[in-house]
Structures are given as structure tokens and as C-alpha cells.
C-alpha positions in Angstrom: 42.7 -28.3 -11.4 40.5 -28.5 -8.3 40.1 -24.7 -8.4 38.9 -24.9 -12.0 36.5 -27.6 -11.1 35.1 -25.7 -8.1 34.6 -22.5 -10.2 32.9 -24.5 -12.9 30.6 -26.1 -10.3 29.6 -22.7 -8.8 28.9 -21.3 -12.3 26.7 -24.3 -13.2 24.9 -24.1 -9.9 24.1 -20.4 -10.3 22.9 -21.1 -13.9 20.6 -24.0 -13.0 19.4 -22.6 -9.6 18.3 -19.2 -10.6 17.1 -17.3 -7.5 13.4 -16.3 -7.4 13.5 -14.8 -3.9 12.1 -11.3 -3.3 8.9 -9.3 -3.5 6.3 -9.6 -6.2 3.0 -7.9 -6.9 0.3 -8.3 -9.5 -3.4 -8.2 -10.5 -5.7 -11.2 -10.9 -9.0 -11.9 -12.5 -11.1 -15.1 -12.3 -14.5 -16.6 -13.1 -16.0 -18.9 -10.5 -18.9 -21.3 -10.3 -20.4 -20.3 -7.0 -22.5 -22.3 -4.6 -24.2 -22.0 -1.2 -24.1 -25.5 0.2 -27.2 -26.4 2.2 -29.9 -23.9 1.3 -32.0 -22.0 3.8 -35.3 -21.3 2.1 -36.8 -20.0 5.4 -39.5 -22.7 5.7 -40.6 -22.7 2.0 -40.1 -25.9 0.0 -36.5 -26.8 -0.9 -35.5 -25.8 -4.5 -33.2 -27.2 -7.1 -29.8 -25.7 -7.6 -29.0 -23.7 -10.7 -25.6 -22.7 -12.0 -24.3 -19.3 -11.0 -21.1 -17.6 -12.0 -19.2 -14.7 -10.5 -16.1 -12.7 -11.2 -13.2 -12.5 -8.8 -10.9 -9.6 -9.6 -8.2 -8.4 -7.2 -4.6 -7.6 -6.2 -1.8 -9.8 -4.9 1.3 -9.1 -2.9 3.9 -11.7 -2.0 7.4 -12.5 -0.8 9.4 -15.5 -1.9 11.4 -16.3 1.2 13.4 -19.0 -0.6 13.3 -20.1 -4.3 10.6 -22.7 -3.3 8.7 -21.2 -0.4 6.9 -17.9 0.2 3.7 -16.1 1.3 1.1 -14.2 -0.6 -1.7 -11.9 0.5 -4.5 -10.9 -1.8 -7.5 -8.5 -1.8 -10.3 -9.7 -4.0 -13.8 -8.6 -4.9 -15.8 -11.9 -4.6 -19.1 -12.2 -6.3 -20.7 -15.2 -4.7 -24.3 -16.5 -4.2 -26.6 -19.1 -5.6 -29.5 -19.4 -8.1 -32.4 -21.8 -7.6 -35.3 -23.1 -9.7 -38.2 -25.4 -9.0 -41.8 -26.0 -9.7 -43.5 -25.5 -6.4 -46.9 -24.7 -4.8 -45.7 -22.2 -2.2 -46.6 -19.1 -4.2 -49.3 -20.4 -6.5 -52.6 -18.5 -6.7 -54.3 -21.9 -7.3 -56.4 -23.4 -10.1 -60.0 -22.4 -11.0 -61.2 -23.9 -7.7 -58.3 -22.4 -5.6 -56.3 -25.6 -5.2 -52.5 -24.8 -5.3 -50.7 -26.1 -8.3 -47.0 -26.3 -9.0 -45.6 -23.2 -10.8 -42.2 -22.2 -12.1 -40.3 -20.4 -9.3 -36.9 -18.8 -9.2 -34.8 -17.6 -6.3 -31.7 -15.4 -6.7 -29.1 -14.8 -4.0 -26.3 -12.4 -4.7 -23.5 -11.9 -2.1 -20.5 -9.6 -2.7 -17.5 -9.8 -0.4 -14.1 -8.4 0.1 -11.9 -11.5 0.3 -8.5 -11.3 2.0 -6.6 -14.6 1.5 -3.3 -15.1 3.5 -1.6 -17.9 1.6 1.5 -20.1 1.9 3.1 -20.5 -1.5 5.1 -23.5 -2.7 6.7 -23.3 -6.1 9.1 -25.5 -8.1 12.6 -24.3 -8.3 13.3 -22.5 -11.5 16.5 -22.7 -13.5 17.6 -19.5 -15.2 16.7 -20.8 -18.7 13.3 -22.1 -17.6 10.1 -20.2 -18.5 7.6 -22.2 -16.5 7.3 -23.2 -12.9 4.4 -24.8 -11.0 2.9 -23.4 -7.8 0.5 -24.5 -5.1 -1.0 -22.1 -2.5 -3.2 -22.7 0.5 -4.4 -20.6 3.4 -7.3 -19.0 5.3 -9.5 -16.3 3.9 -11.3 -13.5 5.7 -14.5 -12.5 3.9 -16.2 -9.2 4.7 -19.8 -8.9 3.3 -20.1 -5.7 1.2 -23.6 -6.0 -0.2 -26.4 -8.6 -0.5 -29.5 -9.0 -2.5 -32.1 -11.8 -2.9 -35.5 -12.1 -4.5 -38.0 -14.6 -5.8 -39.8 -14.7 -9.1 -42.8 -17.0 -9.6 -45.4 -17.7 -12.3 -48.1 -17.3 -9.6 -51.0 -17.3 -12.0 -49.6 -20.3 -14.0 -50.0 -18.3 -17.2 -46.4 -18.1 -18.3 -45.7 -14.7 -16.7 -43.1 -14.4 -13.9 -43.8 -11.9 -11.1 -41.2 -10.6 -8.7 -42.6 -11.3 -5.2 -42.8 -8.5 -2.8 -40.1 -8.8 -0.2 -42.4 -8.7 2.9 -44.2 -11.7 1.4 -41.1 -13.7 0.4 -39.1 -14.5 2.4 -39.9 -12.2 5.4 -43.4 -13.5 6.1 -42.0 -16.8 7.4 -39.3 -15.3 9.6 -40.9 -14.4 12.9 -38.3 -11.9 14.1 -38.5 -9.9 10.9 -42.2 -10.2 10.3 -43.0 -8.9 13.8 -41.3 -5.5 13.1 -43.0 -2.6 11.3 -40.2 -2.1 8.8 -39.2 -4.4 5.9 -35.7 -5.8 6.6 -33.0 -5.2 4.0 -31.3 -8.2 2.3 -28.2 -7.5 4.4 -30.1 -8.5 7.5 -30.4 -12.1 6.3 -26.7 -12.7 5.9 -23.7 -12.6 8.3 -21.2 -9.9 7.8 -18.1 -12.1 8.3 -17.1 -15.4 6.5 -13.9 -17.4 7.3 -12.8 -20.0 4.9 -10.0 -21.9 3.2 -8.7 -21.3 -0.3 -6.5 -23.6 -2.5 -4.7 -22.5 -5.6 -2.9 -24.7 -8.1 -1.3 -23.4 -11.3 1.8 -22.4 -13.3 3.9 -19.3 -13.5 4.9 -18.5 -17.1 7.8 -16.0 -17.4 7.5 -13.5 -20.2 10.7 -11.7 -19.0 13.0 -12.3 -16.0 10.7 -10.1 -13.9 7.2 -10.5 -15.4 5.1 -13.7 -15.3 1.5 -14.7 -15.9 -0.2 -17.1 -13.5 -3.1 -19.3 -14.9 -4.5 -21.3 -12.0 -7.5 -23.2 -10.6 -8.8 -21.9 -7.3 -11.3 -23.5 -4.9 -12.8 -22.0 -1.7 -15.0 -23.3 1.1 -16.4 -21.0 3.9 -16.7 -22.4 7.4 -19.0 -19.8 8.8 -22.8 -20.0 8.5 -23.9 -17.3 6.0 -27.4 -17.0 7.6 -28.0 -14.6 10.4 -29.5 -15.8 13.7 -33.1 -14.8 13.1 -33.3 -16.8 9.9 -32.2 -20.0 11.5 -35.3 -20.6 13.6 -36.9 -23.2 11.3 -37.5 -26.9 11.7 -34.5 -29.1 10.8 -32.2 -26.1 10.2 -28.8 -26.8 8.6 -26.1 -24.2 8.2 -25.3 -22.8 4.8 -21.7 -22.2 3.5 -20.2 -20.3 0.6 -18.0 -22.1 -1.9 -16.6 -21.7 -5.3 -14.3 -23.2 -7.9 -13.0 -21.4 -10.9 -10.3 -20.5 -13.5 -8.1 -17.6 -12.7 -5.2 -15.7 -14.4 -2.9 -12.9 -13.2 0.1 -11.0 -14.2 2.9 -10.3 -11.6 6.1 -8.4 -11.4 9.0 -9.8 -9.4 10.4 -6.7 -7.7 13.6 -8.3 -6.3 14.9 -11.1 -8.4 18.3 -12.0 -6.8 19.6 -11.9 -3.2 
């Protein structure tokens, strides 16, 4: 009788504690609301923040060490940056007597990174019959700047027509180290090449088959490094600027090794 009970207990345990250990790999895509917290407008007037969105496609590779704990490494193309708008006098040609007036002005900052998150993964233990489990991931992110662009548009004549400002005028003219050189610095010279931050991920894993699952999730990121290069920091009351985002993401993964 004891043997029958023991066998039954083992069978039930294997049914309700279905192993999720092993390798998994997949692809992800997300849409983020991106922000640069604390703007650096190079000595021009502060501008209002506008919404900016960026895609976040990438690859993910992980290993579930136990049914509830694992690690995951990703390689993502991060489209970050910030849009601004305000009515300001900085670029106005002036009224009929030359007095500066407030005119519509836009600033666009586009920063594209290779993001490499290294994440600890916690997931709820999944019984064999279950189709859904919850997960939380957190860890550091290495960000490598791939490309950068920024430009200003302003209704300088206050006639309803936006004009893209020449780069040597805005923003270079107020940055001494750049304005003193004969060449016009490229946008990449304004932003640091390396960003280090923290990423959090909370979502669910929905199993389509025993090996394939989709992962809708919410991700947030905050960069600890100042995105501005040293020459652009030489302004009064300077404050460091940091990348951040929050967004909705979904991926599809394949569990390579399902059982120990």
C-alpha cells in the first residue's frame, strides 16, 4: 500500500511540477515612449517636452536554471531620443522694428543604440496542464550608440512657415569648443558613445505548444550615464541628461530543452 501511495505521489508531482529548465531563444518587438530626462538645450531657452515613440526589435537567448529562476541575454535595436516644442524668442527674426517675438520652435533628437540587457529571470512554476506563467526580469543594460541626429525647426519670420535651422547656427554656435573649430561637428559629437542603465520587464508567457510560447510584457529602462559629451556640458547650471523609456513588448520563444 505504501509503495502504491509513493508511486502515485511521484506521478502527481511530475504532472503538477512540469519542468521548464533548459535553453530558450526568441525574437522580440516593442514600442516605447522614449524620454531624455533633464534636457540640455546648449544655453538656449528650455523647451517643452513632446511625445516620442521608438521601436525596440531584437533577439533573446536564455537559460532556465530551475523551473523558477534563470538568466536572459538580449540584443536589441533601441530607437531613443526626445522631441520638444515651445514658443520662444531665441531664433526669431523680430517684428517690424526688430524686437524678438515668440515663435513656434521644434527640436528633434534621435538616438539609435545597440542595447545588450543581461537579465535575471524569475517565473512562476508551471504545471504541465498550465498554459500561462508570469515572469519578472531585471538587470543591467549596455548601450552602444550607433547613430545620432538632431535638428531645430522654427517659424523664424513668424509667418507660419517652419525653417530648418543650419547646424552651425543651432546648436553649435553656443558651444565654444565646437564653434571654435573650422568644421561643423556631426551630431554624433554631441552624444556619448556608451550608456549604462537598468531594465525591468514584467509579463506573461503564454504557451502555444509545449515548446513555443509568446511573451507580452511591459518594459521600462533608465540610463545612468550622461548622454551629453563633455564639450556640451559647459553651460550655466548644467544638469546631466539620461535616456529612459517605457513600452509594450511581445516576443515568441522556443524552449530548446524542456526536461532535465
